[in-house]
N, CA, C and O atoms as a GROMACS GRO file, in nm:
protein
  396
    1MET      N    1   3.656   2.209  -1.608
    1MET     CA    2   3.753   2.303  -1.556
    1MET      C    3   3.893   2.257  -1.596
    1MET      O    4   3.933   2.144  -1.566
    2ILE      N    5   3.966   2.344  -1.663
    2ILE     CA    6   4.104   2.315  -1.702
    2ILE      C    7   4.195   2.373  -1.595
    2ILE      O    8   4.183   2.490  -1.558
    3LYS      N    9   4.285   2.290  -1.545
    3LYS     CA   10   4.378   2.335  -1.441
    3LYS      C   11   4.515   2.359  -1.502
    3LYS      O   12   4.572   2.272  -1.568
    4ILE      N   13   4.568   2.480  -1.478
    4ILE     CA   14   4.697   2.520  -1.532
    4ILE      C   15   4.789   2.554  -1.416
    4ILE      O   16   4.748   2.620  -1.320
    5LEU      N   17   4.913   2.509  -1.425
    5LEU     CA   18   5.014   2.539  -1.324
    5LEU      C   19   5.112   2.639  -1.382
    5LEU      O   20   5.182   2.610  -1.479
    6ALA      N   21   5.119   2.758  -1.322
    6ALA     CA   22   5.216   2.860  -1.360
    6ALA      C   23   5.329   2.858  -1.259
    6ALA      O   24   5.306   2.842  -1.139
    7ALA      N   25   5.452   2.874  -1.307
    7ALA     CA   26   5.565   2.866  -1.214
    7ALA      C   27   5.674   2.964  -1.251
    7ALA      O   28   5.700   2.992  -1.368
    8CYS      N   29   5.739   3.017  -1.145
    8CYS     CA   30   5.856   3.103  -1.163
    8CYS      C   31   5.951   3.075  -1.047
    8CYS      O   32   5.922   2.992  -0.961
    9GLY      N   33   6.061   3.143  -1.046
    9GLY     CA   34   6.164   3.118  -0.945
    9GLY      C   35   6.117   3.138  -0.802
    9GLY      O   36   6.145   3.055  -0.716
   10ALA      N   37   6.046   3.248  -0.776
   10ALA     CA   38   6.003   3.278  -0.639
   10ALA      C   39   5.857   3.244  -0.614
   10ALA      O   40   5.815   3.235  -0.499
   11GLY      N   41   5.780   3.224  -0.719
   11GLY     CA   42   5.638   3.193  -0.702
   11GLY      C   43   5.556   3.310  -0.651
   11GLY      O   44   5.445   3.291  -0.601
   12VAL      N   45   5.611   3.430  -0.663
   12VAL     CA   46   5.544   3.546  -0.605
   12VAL      C   47   5.496   3.645  -0.711
   12VAL      O   48   5.379   3.684  -0.710
   13ASN      N   49   5.583   3.686  -0.799
   13ASN     CA   50   5.547   3.793  -0.890
   13ASN      C   51   5.513   3.744  -1.031
   13ASN      O   52   5.398   3.752  -1.074
   14SER      N   53   5.613   3.694  -1.101
   14SER     CA   54   5.594   3.656  -1.241
   14SER      C   55   5.487   3.550  -1.260
   14SER      O   56   5.403   3.562  -1.349
   15SER      N   57   5.488   3.448  -1.177
   15SER     CA   58   5.388   3.342  -1.192
   15SER      C   59   5.247   3.394  -1.166
   15SER      O   60   5.151   3.346  -1.225
   16HIS      N   61   5.234   3.492  -1.078
   16HIS     CA   62   5.102   3.551  -1.051
   16HIS      C   63   5.057   3.640  -1.167
   16HIS      O   64   4.938   3.648  -1.196
   17GLN      N   65   5.152   3.706  -1.233
   17GLN     CA   66   5.116   3.784  -1.352
   17GLN      C   67   5.070   3.690  -1.463
   17GLN      O   68   4.974   3.720  -1.534
   18ILE      N   69   5.139   3.578  -1.479
   18ILE     CA   70   5.100   3.478  -1.578
   18ILE      C   71   4.962   3.422  -1.543
   18ILE      O   72   4.876   3.408  -1.630
   19LYS      N   73   4.942   3.391  -1.417
   19LYS     CA   74   4.813   3.339  -1.369
   19LYS      C   75   4.700   3.435  -1.406
   19LYS      O   76   4.601   3.394  -1.467
   20ASP      N   77   4.714   3.561  -1.369
   20ASP     CA   78   4.609   3.660  -1.396
   20ASP      C   79   4.583   3.675  -1.545
   20ASP      O   80   4.468   3.680  -1.589
   21ALA      N   81   4.691   3.682  -1.623
   21ALA     CA   82   4.676   3.700  -1.768
   21ALA      C   83   4.608   3.580  -1.832
   21ALA      O   84   4.519   3.597  -1.915
   22LEU      N   85   4.650   3.458  -1.795
   22LEU     CA   86   4.590   3.338  -1.854
   22LEU      C   87   4.443   3.324  -1.814
   22LEU      O   88   4.359   3.290  -1.897
   23GLU      N   89   4.412   3.348  -1.687
   23GLU     CA   90   4.273   3.337  -1.644
   23GLU      C   91   4.185   3.437  -1.720
   23GLU      O   92   4.077   3.401  -1.768
   24THR      N   93   4.230   3.560  -1.731
   24THR     CA   94   4.152   3.662  -1.800
   24THR      C   95   4.134   3.628  -1.947
   24THR      O   96   4.022   3.632  -1.998
   25GLU      N   97   4.242   3.595  -2.015
   25GLU     CA   98   4.235   3.568  -2.159
   25GLU      C   99   4.155   3.442  -2.190
   25GLU      O  100   4.076   3.441  -2.285
   26MET      N  101   4.174   3.337  -2.113
   26MET     CA  102   4.102   3.214  -2.142
   26MET      C  103   3.953   3.227  -2.113
   26MET      O  104   3.871   3.170  -2.185
   27VAL      N  105   3.915   3.302  -2.009
   27VAL     CA  106   3.774   3.329  -1.983
   27VAL      C  107   3.716   3.409  -2.099
   27VAL      O  108   3.605   3.381  -2.144
   28ASN      N  109   3.791   3.509  -2.147
   28ASN     CA  110   3.746   3.588  -2.262
   28ASN      C  111   3.727   3.502  -2.386
   28ASN      O  112   3.647   3.535  -2.473
   29ARG      N  113   3.801   3.392  -2.394
   29ARG     CA  114   3.790   3.301  -2.508
   29ARG      C  115   3.686   3.191  -2.483
   29ARG      O  116   3.665   3.104  -2.568
   30GLY      N  117   3.621   3.196  -2.368
   30GLY     CA  118   3.512   3.104  -2.341
   30GLY      C  119   3.550   2.975  -2.269
   30GLY      O  120   3.473   2.880  -2.269
   31PHE      N  121   3.668   2.972  -2.208
   31PHE     CA  122   3.713   2.852  -2.138
   31PHE      C  123   3.708   2.874  -1.987
   31PHE      O  124   3.735   2.984  -1.938
   32GLU      N  125   3.674   2.768  -1.915
   32GLU     CA  126   3.675   2.772  -1.770
   32GLU      C  127   3.809   2.717  -1.723
   32GLU      O  128   3.837   2.598  -1.737
   33VAL      N  129   3.892   2.805  -1.666
   33VAL     CA  130   4.025   2.764  -1.622
   33VAL      C  131   4.050   2.807  -1.478
   33VAL      O  132   3.991   2.902  -1.427
   34GLN      N  133   4.139   2.733  -1.416
   34GLN     CA  134   4.191   2.770  -1.285
   34GLN      C  135   4.342   2.762  -1.297
   34GLN      O  136   4.397   2.659  -1.337
   35VAL      N  137   4.409   2.871  -1.263
   35VAL     CA  138   4.556   2.874  -1.272
   35VAL      C  139   4.611   2.891  -1.131
   35VAL      O  140   4.569   2.980  -1.057
   36ASP      N  141   4.705   2.804  -1.095
   36ASP     CA  142   4.774   2.815  -0.968
   36ASP      C  143   4.917   2.859  -0.994
   36ASP      O  144   4.979   2.816  -1.091
   37ALA      N  145   4.970   2.944  -0.906
   37ALA     CA  146   5.106   2.995  -0.919
   37ALA      C  147   5.194   2.939  -0.807
   37ALA      O  148   5.158   2.944  -0.690
   38VAL      N  149   5.309   2.885  -0.846
   38VAL     CA  150   5.399   2.823  -0.748
   38VAL      C  151   5.545   2.853  -0.781
   38VAL      O  152   5.579   2.903  -0.888
   39MET      N  153   5.630   2.819  -0.684
   39MET     CA  154   5.776   2.826  -0.705
   39MET      C  155   5.819   2.699  -0.778
   39MET      O  156   5.771   2.590  -0.747
   40VAL      N  157   5.908   2.713  -0.873
   40VAL     CA  158   5.957   2.598  -0.949
   40VAL      C  159   6.012   2.490  -0.856
   40VAL      O  160   5.986   2.372  -0.877
   41LYS      N  161   6.085   2.530  -0.754
   41LYS     CA  162   6.149   2.432  -0.664
   41LYS      C  163   6.049   2.346  -0.587
   41LYS      O  164   6.084   2.240  -0.536
   42ASP      N  165   5.924   2.393  -0.578
   42ASP     CA  166   5.822   2.319  -0.503
   42ASP      C  167   5.745   2.218  -0.587
   42ASP      O  168   5.664   2.142  -0.534
   43ILE      N  169   5.769   2.216  -0.717
   43ILE     CA  170   5.694   2.127  -0.806
   43ILE      C  171   5.744   1.984  -0.793
   43ILE      O  172   5.864   1.958  -0.800
   44THR      N  173   5.650   1.894  -0.774
   44THR     CA  174   5.681   1.751  -0.769
   44THR      C  175   5.602   1.682  -0.880
   44THR      O  176   5.509   1.739  -0.938
   45GLU      N  177   5.640   1.560  -0.906
   45GLU     CA  178   5.568   1.481  -1.007
   45GLU      C  179   5.423   1.459  -0.964
   45GLU      O  180   5.332   1.459  -1.047
   46GLU      N  181   5.401   1.439  -0.836
   46GLU     CA  182   5.267   1.419  -0.784
   46GLU      C  183   5.182   1.546  -0.801
   46GLU      O  184   5.065   1.538  -0.837
   47MET      N  185   5.242   1.661  -0.775
   47MET     CA  186   5.172   1.788  -0.793
   47MET      C  187   5.134   1.807  -0.940
   47MET      O  188   5.021   1.844  -0.973
   48MET      N  189   5.230   1.781  -1.028
   48MET     CA  190   5.210   1.802  -1.171
   48MET      C  191   5.096   1.715  -1.224
   48MET      O  192   5.027   1.755  -1.318
   49ALA      N  193   5.076   1.599  -1.166
   49ALA     CA  194   4.972   1.506  -1.212
   49ALA      C  195   4.831   1.563  -1.193
   49ALA      O  196   4.736   1.510  -1.250
   50LYS      N  197   4.817   1.668  -1.114
   50LYS     CA  198   4.686   1.728  -1.088
   50LYS      C  199   4.649   1.838  -1.187
   50LYS      O  200   4.542   1.897  -1.178
   51TYR      N  201   4.738   1.864  -1.283
   51TYR     CA  202   4.717   1.975  -1.377
   51TYR      C  203   4.707   1.926  -1.520
   51TYR      O  204   4.751   1.816  -1.554
   52ASP      N  205   4.647   2.011  -1.604
   52ASP     CA  206   4.629   1.980  -1.746
   52ASP      C  207   4.733   2.047  -1.834
   52ASP      O  208   4.766   1.995  -1.941
   53ILE      N  209   4.786   2.162  -1.789
   53ILE     CA  210   4.884   2.239  -1.866
   53ILE      C  211   4.985   2.298  -1.769
   53ILE      O  212   4.949   2.340  -1.659
   54PHE      N  213   5.111   2.300  -1.811
   54PHE     CA  214   5.217   2.361  -1.731
   54PHE      C  215   5.266   2.485  -1.805
   54PHE      O  216   5.307   2.477  -1.921
   55ALA      N  217   5.261   2.601  -1.737
   55ALA     CA  218   5.299   2.728  -1.799
   55ALA      C  219   5.410   2.795  -1.718
   55ALA      O  220   5.384   2.887  -1.640
   56PRO      N  221   5.534   2.750  -1.736
   56PRO     CA  222   5.646   2.810  -1.663
   56PRO      C  223   5.692   2.940  -1.729
   56PRO      O  224   5.661   2.966  -1.845
   57ILE      N  225   5.766   3.018  -1.654
   57ILE     CA  226   5.822   3.142  -1.707
   57ILE      C  227   5.935   3.114  -1.806
   57ILE      O  228   5.961   3.194  -1.895
   58ALA      N  229   6.000   3.000  -1.790
   58ALA     CA  230   6.111   2.961  -1.879
   58ALA      C  231   6.126   2.810  -1.875
   58ALA      O  232   6.074   2.743  -1.785
   59LYS      N  233   6.198   2.756  -1.972
   59LYS     CA  234   6.223   2.612  -1.975
   59LYS      C  235   6.298   2.572  -1.848
   59LYS      O  236   6.399   2.633  -1.812
   60THR      N  237   6.247   2.470  -1.783
   60THR     CA  238   6.302   2.430  -1.654
   60THR      C  239   6.317   2.278  -1.648
   60THR      O  240   6.228   2.205  -1.690
   61ASP      N  241   6.430   2.232  -1.596
   61ASP     CA  242   6.450   2.089  -1.573
   61ASP      C  243   6.399   2.056  -1.434
   61ASP      O  244   6.459   2.097  -1.334
   62LEU      N  245   6.290   1.984  -1.427
   62LEU     CA  246   6.229   1.951  -1.298
   62LEU      C  247   6.281   1.820  -1.241
   62LEU      O  248   6.250   1.785  -1.127
   63GLY      N  249   6.360   1.748  -1.318
   63GLY     CA  250   6.414   1.621  -1.271
   63GLY      C  251   6.322   1.503  -1.299
   63GLY      O  252   6.350   1.391  -1.256
   64PHE      N  253   6.213   1.528  -1.371
   64PHE     CA  254   6.121   1.421  -1.412
   64PHE      C  255   6.056   1.463  -1.543
   64PHE      O  256   6.056   1.581  -1.578
   65ASP      N  257   6.000   1.365  -1.614
   65ASP     CA  258   5.932   1.394  -1.740
   65ASP      C  259   5.795   1.452  -1.712
   65ASP      O  260   5.717   1.397  -1.634
   66VAL      N  261   5.767   1.565  -1.776
   66VAL     CA  262   5.637   1.629  -1.764
   66VAL      C  263   5.546   1.568  -1.871
   66VAL      O  264   5.578   1.571  -1.990
   67LYS      N  265   5.434   1.515  -1.828
   67LYS     CA  266   5.346   1.440  -1.918
   67LYS      C  267   5.227   1.522  -1.970
   67LYS      O  268   5.139   1.469  -2.036
   68ILE      N  269   5.225   1.651  -1.939
   68ILE     CA  270   5.119   1.739  -1.986
   68ILE      C  271   5.181   1.845  -2.078
   68ILE      O  272   5.303   1.862  -2.077
   69PRO      N  273   5.099   1.915  -2.156
   69PRO     CA  274   5.156   2.019  -2.243
   69PRO      C  275   5.230   2.125  -2.162
   69PRO      O  276   5.180   2.173  -2.060
   70VAL      N  277   5.349   2.161  -2.209
   70VAL     CA  278   5.430   2.266  -2.146
   70VAL      C  279   5.432   2.384  -2.242
   70VAL      O  280   5.473   2.370  -2.358
   71ILE      N  281   5.388   2.499  -2.195
   71ILE     CA  282   5.383   2.619  -2.277
   71ILE      C  283   5.461   2.729  -2.207
   71ILE      O  284   5.424   2.772  -2.098
   72ASP      N  285   5.569   2.774  -2.271
   72ASP     CA  286   5.652   2.880  -2.216
   72ASP      C  287   5.569   3.008  -2.210
   72ASP      O  288   5.534   3.065  -2.313
   73ALA      N  289   5.537   3.052  -2.089
   73ALA     CA  290   5.452   3.169  -2.071
   73ALA      C  291   5.530   3.297  -2.046
   73ALA      O  292   5.471   3.403  -2.023
   74GLY      N  293   5.662   3.289  -2.052
   74GLY     CA  294   5.745   3.407  -2.028
   74GLY      C  295   5.709   3.530  -2.112
   74GLY      O  296   5.709   3.641  -2.058
   75PRO      N  297   5.678   3.513  -2.242
   75PRO     CA  298   5.646   3.631  -2.323
   75PRO      C  299   5.527   3.712  -2.273
   75PRO      O  300   5.515   3.830  -2.309
   76ILE      N  301   5.440   3.654  -2.193
   76ILE     CA  302   5.328   3.730  -2.136
   76ILE      C  303   5.381   3.846  -2.054
   76ILE      O  304   5.320   3.953  -2.049
   77LEU      N  305   5.493   3.825  -1.989
   77LEU     CA  306   5.547   3.926  -1.897
   77LEU      C  307   5.598   4.051  -1.966
   77LEU      O  308   5.615   4.155  -1.902
   78TYR      N  309   5.623   4.043  -2.098
   78TYR     CA  310   5.669   4.162  -2.169
   78TYR      C  311   5.557   4.263  -2.189
   78TYR      O  312   5.582   4.378  -2.223
   79ARG      N  313   5.433   4.218  -2.168
   79ARG     CA  314   5.315   4.302  -2.182
   79ARG      C  315   5.303   4.365  -2.320
   79ARG      O  316   5.251   4.475  -2.337
   80ILE      N  317   5.352   4.292  -2.417
   80ILE     CA  318   5.338   4.333  -2.556
   80ILE      C  319   5.241   4.234  -2.619
   80ILE      O  320   5.274   4.116  -2.635
   81PRO      N  321   5.121   4.280  -2.655
   81PRO     CA  322   5.019   4.187  -2.705
   81PRO      C  323   5.068   4.095  -2.816
   81PRO      O  324   5.030   3.978  -2.820
   82MET      N  325   5.150   4.146  -2.904
   82MET     CA  326   5.200   4.064  -3.015
   82MET      C  327   5.285   3.946  -2.965
   82MET      O  328   5.289   3.842  -3.030
   83MET      N  329   5.352   3.963  -2.852
   83MET     CA  330   5.434   3.855  -2.797
   83MET      C  331   5.351   3.759  -2.712
   83MET      O  332   5.380   3.640  -2.708
   84ALA      N  333   5.248   3.811  -2.645
   84ALA     CA  334   5.164   3.727  -2.560
   84ALA      C  335   5.065   3.644  -2.641
   84ALA      O  336   5.028   3.534  -2.599
   85GLN      N  337   5.022   3.696  -2.755
   85GLN     CA  338   4.920   3.628  -2.836
   85GLN      C  339   4.956   3.483  -2.868
   85GLN      O  340   4.870   3.396  -2.854
   86PRO      N  341   5.079   3.453  -2.912
   86PRO     CA  342   5.113   3.313  -2.940
   86PRO      C  343   5.103   3.222  -2.816
   86PRO      O  344   5.073   3.103  -2.829
   87VAL      N  345   5.129   3.276  -2.699
   87VAL     CA  346   5.117   3.198  -2.575
   87VAL      C  347   4.970   3.164  -2.552
   87VAL      O  348   4.935   3.050  -2.524
   88TYR      N  349   4.885   3.265  -2.563
   88TYR     CA  350   4.741   3.242  -2.545
   88TYR      C  351   4.688   3.143  -2.647
   88TYR      O  352   4.608   3.055  -2.615
   89ASP      N  353   4.734   3.157  -2.771
   89ASP     CA  354   4.690   3.065  -2.877
   89ASP      C  355   4.734   2.922  -2.847
   89ASP      O  356   4.659   2.827  -2.870
   90ALA      N  357   4.857   2.907  -2.796
   90ALA     CA  358   4.908   2.773  -2.762
   90ALA      C  359   4.828   2.711  -2.648
   90ALA      O  360   4.800   2.591  -2.650
   91VAL      N  361   4.792   2.791  -2.549
   91VAL     CA  362   4.711   2.741  -2.438
   91VAL      C  363   4.573   2.700  -2.490
   91VAL      O  364   4.522   2.594  -2.455
   92GLU      N  365   4.514   2.785  -2.574
   92GLU     CA  366   4.383   2.751  -2.630
   92GLU      C  367   4.390   2.622  -2.711
   92GLU      O  368   4.301   2.538  -2.700
   93GLN      N  369   4.494   2.606  -2.791
   93GLN     CA  370   4.507   2.484  -2.871
   93GLN      C  371   4.525   2.362  -2.781
   93GLN      O  372   4.469   2.256  -2.809
   94ALA      N  373   4.603   2.375  -2.674
   94ALA     CA  374   4.621   2.262  -2.581
   94ALA      C  375   4.488   2.224  -2.517
   94ALA      O  376   4.460   2.106  -2.497
   95ILE      N  377   4.406   2.323  -2.484
   95ILE     CA  378   4.274   2.295  -2.426
   95ILE      C  379   4.187   2.223  -2.528
   95ILE      O  380   4.120   2.125  -2.495
   96LYS      N  381   4.187   2.271  -2.651
   96LYS     CA  382   4.106   2.208  -2.755
   96LYS      C  383   4.152   2.066  -2.781
   96LYS      O  384   4.069   1.978  -2.808
   97ASN      N  385   4.281   2.041  -2.774
   97ASN     CA  386   4.334   1.907  -2.798
   97ASN      C  387   4.291   1.809  -2.689
   97ASN      O  388   4.289   1.688  -2.712
   98MET      N  389   4.257   1.858  -2.571
   98MET     CA  390   4.212   1.773  -2.461
   98MET      C  391   4.071   1.722  -2.487
   98MET      O  392   4.033   1.615  -2.438
   99ASN      N  393   3.995   1.798  -2.563
   99ASN     CA  394   3.855   1.762  -2.587
   99ASN      C  395   3.842   1.683  -2.709
   99ASN      O  396   3.731   1.643  -2.746
   0.00000   0.00000   0.00000
């Protein structure tokens, strides 16, 4: 099971759209993933240590070094397949690199 952390400013809308899109696409690609959606302000270094991939809506300074792959998932929100495809491909490549 690959654990992905999606994050946005409020942790309510955008991060949940990213969560749903990543779970659907990665399952369609044959990967078992769990995506959690949170507010950026709630992320701690301890929390981040429980995940394999970080998928924020935008580049964010968390105040600590992120030691897992960070993939900007913002383009998923445009709902334009051509823009979302590179995000999905990057997540798939990060998963493959773990194995």
